[in-house]
C-alpha positions as CSV (number, residue, x, y, z in Angstrom):
1,X,108.6,138.3,164.8
2,X,108.1,136.2,168.0
3,X,111.2,134.2,167.4
4,X,113.3,137.3,166.6
5,X,111.9,139.2,169.6
6,X,112.5,136.4,172.0
7,X,116.0,135.8,170.8
8,X,117.1,139.4,170.5
9,X,115.7,140.3,173.9
10,X,118.0,137.8,175.6
11,X,121.1,138.6,173.7
12,X,123.4,141.6,174.7
13,X,126.8,142.0,173.2
14,X,128.7,145.1,171.9
15,X,128.8,143.6,168.4
16,X,125.0,142.9,168.2
17,X,122.4,145.5,167.3
18,X,120.5,146.4,170.4
19,X,116.7,146.2,170.6
20,X,115.4,149.5,172.0
21,X,111.6,148.9,171.8
22,X,108.7,147.3,170.0
23,X,105.3,148.4,168.6
24,X,102.4,146.1,168.8
25,X,99.4,148.4,168.0
26,X,96.6,146.9,166.0
27,X,98.2,145.5,162.8
28,X,101.5,147.2,163.2
29,X,104.2,144.9,164.6
30,X,107.6,146.5,164.6
31,X,110.9,146.0,166.3
32,X,113.0,149.1,166.9
33,X,116.7,148.8,166.9
34,X,119.5,151.2,167.9
35,X,120.5,153.6,165.2
36,X,123.6,152.5,163.4
37,X,124.9,155.3,161.3
38,X,127.0,153.5,158.9
39,X,125.9,151.4,155.9
40,X,125.5,147.6,156.0
41,X,128.4,145.3,155.1
42,X,126.8,144.1,151.8
43,X,127.4,147.5,150.3
44,X,131.0,147.5,151.4
45,X,131.5,144.1,150.0
46,X,129.9,145.3,146.8
47,X,132.3,148.2,146.7
48,X,135.3,145.8,147.2
49,X,134.0,143.6,144.4
50,X,133.9,146.6,142.1
51,X,137.4,147.5,142.9
52,X,138.5,143.9,142.0
53,X,136.5,144.0,138.8
54,X,138.4,147.2,137.9
55,X,141.7,145.6,138.6
56,X,140.9,142.4,136.6
57,X,138.9,143.7,133.7
58,X,138.4,147.5,133.4
59,X,141.9,149.0,134.1
60,X,144.4,149.7,131.5
61,X,146.6,147.4,133.5
62,X,145.2,143.9,134.3
63,X,146.2,143.4,138.0
64,X,145.8,140.4,140.3
65,X,146.2,141.6,143.9
66,X,147.4,138.4,145.4
67,X,147.1,139.5,149.0
68,X,143.4,140.5,149.5
69,X,142.4,140.2,153.1
70,X,140.4,142.3,155.6
71,X,143.4,144.1,156.9
72,X,144.1,145.3,153.3
73,X,140.6,146.8,152.9
74,X,140.6,150.4,154.3
75,X,137.5,152.4,154.9
76,X,137.4,156.1,154.1
77,X,135.4,158.7,156.2
78,X,132.2,157.7,154.3
79,X,132.8,154.0,154.8
80,X,133.7,153.5,151.2
81,X,136.1,150.5,150.9
82,X,139.7,151.0,149.4
83,X,141.8,148.1,148.3
84,X,145.4,148.7,149.7
85,X,148.8,147.0,149.8
86,X,149.8,146.2,146.2
87,X,153.2,144.8,147.3
88,X,152.5,141.3,146.0
89,X,150.3,142.4,143.1
90,X,151.1,141.0,139.5
91,X,150.5,142.7,136.3
92,X,149.0,140.5,133.5
93,X,149.2,141.1,129.9
94,X,146.2,142.6,128.3
95,X,145.0,139.2,126.8
96,X,146.5,137.1,129.4
97,X,143.8,135.1,131.6
98,X,146.0,132.9,133.5
99,X,149.7,132.2,134.9
100,X,151.6,129.5,136.4
101,X,153.4,130.2,139.7
102,X,156.0,128.2,141.5
103,X,155.2,129.5,145.0
104,X,152.1,130.6,146.9
105,X,152.2,134.3,148.0
106,X,150.0,136.3,150.4
107,X,149.2,136.0,154.0
């Protein structure tokens, strides 16, 4: 707690969560941060992984996206990730697990 408090108190940047208070009453030791209304990145990444699993394993079509990058992940109003831009995607056969390509694609 001491280390975190000493560090966070000295840091100020628009992309860092802001410390707004502390509580050091009796046995309670709490750091109070600004309210951030959206979910954490781990849930967004998990949603992307579920989308990829669907494309690779669960869909009727087995699809490899081939251009997955941050700008191709869109967030809806509820911050749910949506994989987009299937221009370089490749459909695999149902039992196909690999392919040979002559050139690298994607950006």
